[in-house]
SEVEX-473563 format. One record per residue (C-alpha): residue number from 1; x, y, z. Coordinates in steps of 0.001 Angstrom, whole numbers, plus 500000, padded with zeros to 6 digits. Example, Ala and Ser with C-alpha at 12.3 -4.5 7.8 and 13.67 -1.06 7.14 Angstrom:
<site 1 <512300 495500 507800>>;
<site 2 <513670 498940 507140>>;
REM end
This chain:
<site 1 <737008 429521 870119>>;
<site 2 <733589 431030 870818>>;
<site 3 <730977 428388 871582>>;
<site 4 <728036 430761 871073>>;
<site 5 <727810 433921 868988>>;
<site 6 <724822 436203 868488>>;
<site 7 <725219 438947 865892>>;
<site 8 <722604 441705 865470>>;
<site 9 <719769 439365 866480>>;
<site 10 <716243 440779 866398>>;
<site 11 <712846 439345 867287>>;
<site 12 <709331 440776 866976>>;
<site 13 <705996 439568 868286>>;
<site 14 <703574 441512 866123>>;
<site 15 <704390 445197 866517>>;
<site 16 <706388 444657 869708>>;
<site 17 <710146 444286 869250>>;
<site 18 <711451 441976 871994>>;
<site 19 <715105 441631 870912>>;
<site 20 <716924 444650 869456>>;
<site 21 <720303 444192 867762>>;
<site 22 <721494 441651 870367>>;
<site 23 <725197 440886 869917>>;
<site 24 <727483 438917 872249>>;
<site 25 <729742 435857 872234>>;
<site 26 <730757 433224 874789>>;
<site 27 <734192 431548 874722>>;
<site 28 <734486 427818 875430>>;
<site 29 <734472 426689 879088>>;
<site 30 <733122 430000 880356>>;
<site 31 <730223 430685 882718>>;
<site 32 <728387 433596 881087>>;
<site 33 <725806 435619 883009>>;
<site 34 <722874 436839 880922>>;
<site 35 <721380 439468 883214>>;
<site 36 <718127 441368 883026>>;
<site 37 <714869 442154 884772>>;
<site 38 <711869 439896 884270>>;
<site 39 <710487 440656 880821>>;
<site 40 <713801 441946 879436>>;
<site 41 <713840 439292 876695>>;
<site 42 <716195 436685 878183>>;
<site 43 <713892 433679 877661>>;
<site 44 <713053 434828 874126>>;
<site 45 <716774 435011 873331>>;
<site 46 <717350 431511 874710>>;
<site 47 <714451 429999 872772>>;
<site 48 <715801 431649 869631>>;
<site 49 <719244 430120 870310>>;
<site 50 <717515 426726 870625>>;
<site 51 <715714 427206 867310>>;
<site 52 <712314 427189 869021>>;
<site 53 <711639 430748 867821>>;
<site 54 <712551 432262 864469>>;
<site 55 <714879 435264 864589>>;
<site 56 <713658 438196 862499>>;
<site 57 <717184 439372 861846>>;
<site 58 <720831 438646 862577>>;
<site 59 <722707 435385 862967>>;
<site 60 <723252 432841 865740>>;
<site 61 <726150 430372 865693>>;
<site 62 <726554 427415 868054>>;
<site 63 <729949 425714 867867>>;
<site 64 <730541 427593 864614>>;
<site 65 <727337 426372 862923>>;
<site 66 <724250 428512 862161>>;
<site 67 <721042 427949 864120>>;
<site 68 <718000 427130 861977>>;
<site 69 <714441 427601 863201>>;
<site 70 <712326 424488 863772>>;
<site 71 <714857 421725 863241>>;
<site 72 <718353 422907 863966>>;
<site 73 <721279 420452 863934>>;
<site 74 <723105 422690 866422>>;
<site 75 <720916 421377 869252>>;
<site 76 <723040 418229 869349>>;
<site 77 <725642 420438 871035>>;
<site 78 <723192 421922 873562>>;
<site 79 <721797 420937 876957>>;
<site 80 <718841 422984 878216>>;
<site 81 <717505 423620 881716>>;
<site 82 <714220 425591 881630>>;
<site 83 <713157 427720 884564>>;
<site 84 <710606 425068 885617>>;
<site 85 <711831 421609 884492>>;
<site 86 <709217 418853 884144>>;
<site 87 <709735 415129 884752>>;
<site 88 <707827 411850 884840>>;
<site 89 <707050 412043 888531>>;
<site 90 <706591 408270 889028>>;
<site 91 <710264 407650 888177>>;
<site 92 <713309 407773 890450>>;
<site 93 <716231 410035 889411>>;
<site 94 <718189 407022 888140>>;
<site 95 <715229 405738 886131>>;
<site 96 <714626 409134 884592>>;
<site 97 <718239 409632 883488>>;
<site 98 <718300 406068 882161>>;
<site 99 <715173 406886 880150>>;
<site 100 <716866 410018 878726>>;
<site 101 <719923 407984 877745>>;
<site 102 <717796 405329 876027>>;
<site 103 <715955 407983 873996>>;
<site 104 <719326 409397 872923>>;
<site 105 <720400 405927 871717>>;
<site 106 <723206 405524 874222>>;
<site 107 <724516 402076 875119>>;
<site 108 <723428 400525 878415>>;
<site 109 <726945 400570 879900>>;
<site 110 <727407 404248 879076>>;
<site 111 <723954 405108 880446>>;
<site 112 <724765 403428 883744>>;
<site 113 <728150 405095 884202>>;
<site 114 <726895 408526 883119>>;
<site 115 <723873 408271 885430>>;
<site 116 <726084 407462 888430>>;
<site 117 <728534 410234 887555>>;
<site 118 <725878 412946 887227>>;
<site 119 <723788 411916 890221>>;
<site 120 <726976 412170 892254>>;
<site 121 <727726 415620 890774>>;
<site 122 <724278 417007 891671>>;
<site 123 <724090 415370 895101>>;
<site 124 <721354 412826 894316>>;
<site 125 <723493 409681 894242>>;
<site 126 <721724 407999 897164>>;
<site 127 <718239 409366 896441>>;
<site 128 <715834 406471 895769>>;
<site 129 <712545 408352 896169>>;
<site 130 <710249 409026 893246>>;
<site 131 <710541 412487 891702>>;
<site 132 <707021 413409 892832>>;
<site 133 <708372 413795 896370>>;
<site 134 <711216 416114 895363>>;
<site 135 <711586 419730 896477>>;
<site 136 <712036 422502 893895>>;
<site 137 <715771 422530 894564>>;
<site 138 <716093 418770 894055>>;
<site 139 <714211 419037 890757>>;
<site 140 <716529 421809 889607>>;
<site 141 <719557 419643 890429>>;
<site 142 <718057 416720 888536>>;
<site 143 <717346 419110 885667>>;
<site 144 <721031 420022 885514>>;
<site 145 <721947 416316 885432>>;
<site 146 <719503 415727 882579>>;
<site 147 <720787 418756 880655>>;
<site 148 <724392 417545 881021>>;
<site 149 <723637 413903 880246>>;
<site 150 <724613 413994 876568>>;
<site 151 <727892 415850 877307>>;
<site 152 <726759 419088 875613>>;
<site 153 <729242 421689 874491>>;
<site 154 <726804 424415 875581>>;
<site 155 <724569 424336 878682>>;
<site 156 <721707 426860 878658>>;
<site 157 <720061 427566 882025>>;
<site 158 <717018 429827 882187>>;
<site 159 <716623 431456 885633>>;
<site 160 <717723 428260 887437>>;
<site 161 <717952 429822 890911>>;
<site 162 <714996 432212 890893>>;
<site 163 <712667 430169 893137>>;
<site 164 <715253 428474 895357>>;
<site 165 <716044 429138 899003>>;
<site 166 <719595 430327 899886>>;
<site 167 <720879 426777 900466>>;
<site 168 <719402 425494 897202>>;
<site 169 <720806 428455 895287>>;
<site 170 <724289 427930 896720>>;
<site 171 <724230 424225 895823>>;
<site 172 <723043 424855 892267>>;
<site 173 <725574 427637 891667>>;
<site 174 <728353 425302 892809>>;
<site 175 <727144 422658 890326>>;
<site 176 <727063 425158 887448>>;
<site 177 <730527 426484 888307>>;
<site 178 <731883 422919 888396>>;
<site 179 <730269 422144 885026>>;
<site 180 <732438 424585 883066>>;
<site 181 <735273 422047 883010>>;
<site 182 <733040 419957 880745>>;
<site 183 <730906 422540 878978>>;
<site 184 <730190 426230 878359>>;
<site 185 <727402 427709 880495>>;
<site 186 <724905 430403 879503>>;
<site 187 <723185 431338 882733>>;
<site 188 <720249 433751 882679>>;
<site 189 <719157 435475 885873>>;
<site 190 <717890 438657 887481>>;
<site 191 <719714 437814 890746>>;
<site 192 <722923 439800 890440>>;
<site 193 <724647 438305 893478>>;
<site 194 <724513 434897 891749>>;
<site 195 <726338 436365 888758>>;
<site 196 <729082 437775 890975>>;
<site 197 <729653 434328 892506>>;
<site 198 <730197 432217 889367>>;
<site 199 <730296 434228 886123>>;
<site 200 <733426 435334 884284>>;
<site 201 <731670 437311 881550>>;
<site 202 <728312 439060 881632>>;
<site 203 <725856 440911 879422>>;
<site 204 <723087 443180 880720>>;
<site 205 <719872 442968 878695>>;
<site 206 <717421 445844 879148>>;
<site 207 <714192 446096 877153>>;
<site 208 <715573 443722 874546>>;
<site 209 <718898 445486 874056>>;
<site 210 <722396 444695 875369>>;
<site 211 <723315 447802 877354>>;
<site 212 <726537 446586 878964>>;
<site 213 <728830 443576 878550>>;
<site 214 <732340 442347 879271>>;
<site 215 <734249 440462 881932>>;
<site 216 <733230 441022 885532>>;
<site 217 <736363 443128 886091>>;
<site 218 <735795 445236 882952>>;
<site 219 <732198 445962 883887>>;
<site 220 <733085 446954 887452>>;
<site 221 <735734 449371 886190>>;
<site 222 <733053 451315 884335>>;
<site 223 <731998 452786 887668>>;
<site 224 <734946 455147 888048>>;
<site 225 <734148 456485 891516>>;
<site 226 <733992 453884 894265>>;
<site 227 <732185 454593 897515>>;
<site 228 <734088 454778 900797>>;
<site 229 <732840 453434 904129>>;
<site 230 <733992 455093 907343>>;
<site 231 <733622 453621 910823>>;
<site 232 <734214 455811 913869>>;
<site 233 <735164 454639 917353>>;
<site 234 <732374 456593 919076>>;
<site 235 <728692 457062 918232>>;
<site 236 <729017 460775 918955>>;
<site 237 <731699 461215 916282>>;
<site 238 <729536 459564 913638>>;
<site 239 <726748 461992 914524>>;
<site 240 <729148 464940 914285>>;
<site 241 <730256 463850 910808>>;
<site 242 <726669 463435 909615>>;
<site 243 <725765 466888 910905>>;
<site 244 <728732 468473 909123>>;
<site 245 <728338 466403 905948>>;
<site 246 <724623 465621 905399>>;
<site 247 <725401 463647 902216>>;
<site 248 <726937 460847 904317>>;
<site 249 <724666 457820 904624>>;
<site 250 <724418 455799 907827>>;
<site 251 <725116 452105 907173>>;
<site 252 <725477 451016 910793>>;
<site 253 <725697 452337 914317>>;
<site 254 <729082 454022 913768>>;
<site 255 <729433 453455 910014>>;
<site 256 <728932 456045 907288>>;
<site 257 <729008 455764 903498>>;
<site 258 <730566 458420 901265>>;
<site 259 <729361 457939 897679>>;
<site 260 <730982 461030 896153>>;
<site 261 <734770 460506 896232>>;
<site 262 <735385 464172 895384>>;
<site 263 <734274 465060 898913>>;
<site 264 <736918 462872 900553>>;
<site 265 <739638 465589 901042>>;
<site 266 <737205 467894 902889>>;
<site 267 <736000 465022 905026>>;
<site 268 <739550 463922 905927>>;
<site 269 <740558 467497 906839>>;
<site 270 <737522 467736 909124>>;
<site 271 <738382 464400 910781>>;
<site 272 <742029 465408 911289>>;
<site 273 <741211 468871 912651>>;
<site 274 <738884 467419 915279>>;
<site 275 <741051 464363 915995>>;
<site 276 <738138 462002 915387>>;
<site 277 <739216 458398 915929>>;
<site 278 <738557 456202 912892>>;
<site 279 <738403 452415 913211>>;
<site 280 <738014 451695 909506>>;
<site 281 <738209 453486 906156>>;
<site 282 <737363 451063 903360>>;
<site 283 <736942 451435 899605>>;
<site 284 <733817 449599 898419>>;
<site 285 <733779 447481 895271>>;
<site 286 <731218 448575 892716>>;
<site 287 <728240 446230 893083>>;
<site 288 <726676 444834 889923>>;
<site 289 <723282 445936 891183>>;
<site 290 <724434 449562 891360>>;
<site 291 <726007 449367 887910>>;
<site 292 <722918 447791 886400>>;
<site 293 <720638 450427 887937>>;
<site 294 <722924 453194 886636>>;
<site 295 <722799 451784 883123>>;
<site 296 <719039 451202 883201>>;
<site 297 <718354 454735 884483>>;
<site 298 <720662 456260 881868>>;
<site 299 <718912 454278 879144>>;
<site 300 <715574 455517 880410>>;
<site 301 <716761 459132 880295>>;
<site 302 <718202 458804 876809>>;
REM end
């Protein structure tokens, strides 16, 4: 079953169209990467899914039910982590989650057990300091705990790693990947390496329109010609190859990158004729960043 479905969704702010015929779906217990540059329309799409903005066209379903602007019952299925979560800074993490549980009408025993479970999940189990002393990464982890507190069927995270250092990003990505056993994750970002680490399905949003979507494997296969990296034993041989084939790009002291696979036979003949010693010849996986730039440039041309 699909936990979230957007069908031909559109959104205007005055004369500016921010979302253009946006259509995608997310199966249950999937981490879905919603990818796009800043200003592509990702946050607008998420606020429309939450019923905080009115869609000007199309339909949004959460857990099979339609989203309604302003007061949507579908939000009982949703946990939300904004890009900059806010808290009552005088509270400790345990006090804050207890407060959230009380507002939701949960019983004291359930609040206690759920608080302990989630603080353990996000690595804040032994943290007794007040939230005002937390780093950005710690606040993001607490934000995930708060968003998961009511056991949502859908967890929406808006740019959760954008301002974190490498350690904080790695920790948060691990938490989101672990969360899919309990929920479905919609994860918006412009950091493509994060998507490659944890997402099973992705959609590229460019200027309000979905320009590419599918599983990670399906999207990578769209780049038919993979680059090849060649490493020679001697510096001199790498220089010889670059002189003979100026289209080769230097990627290291003795390493060269061939981006046009059609040139490979000529290059191999040259290497064999001159008995150049090769340490490594490696096919490179298509990087999401390259694919996204290809799509964006093609869209711009069209």
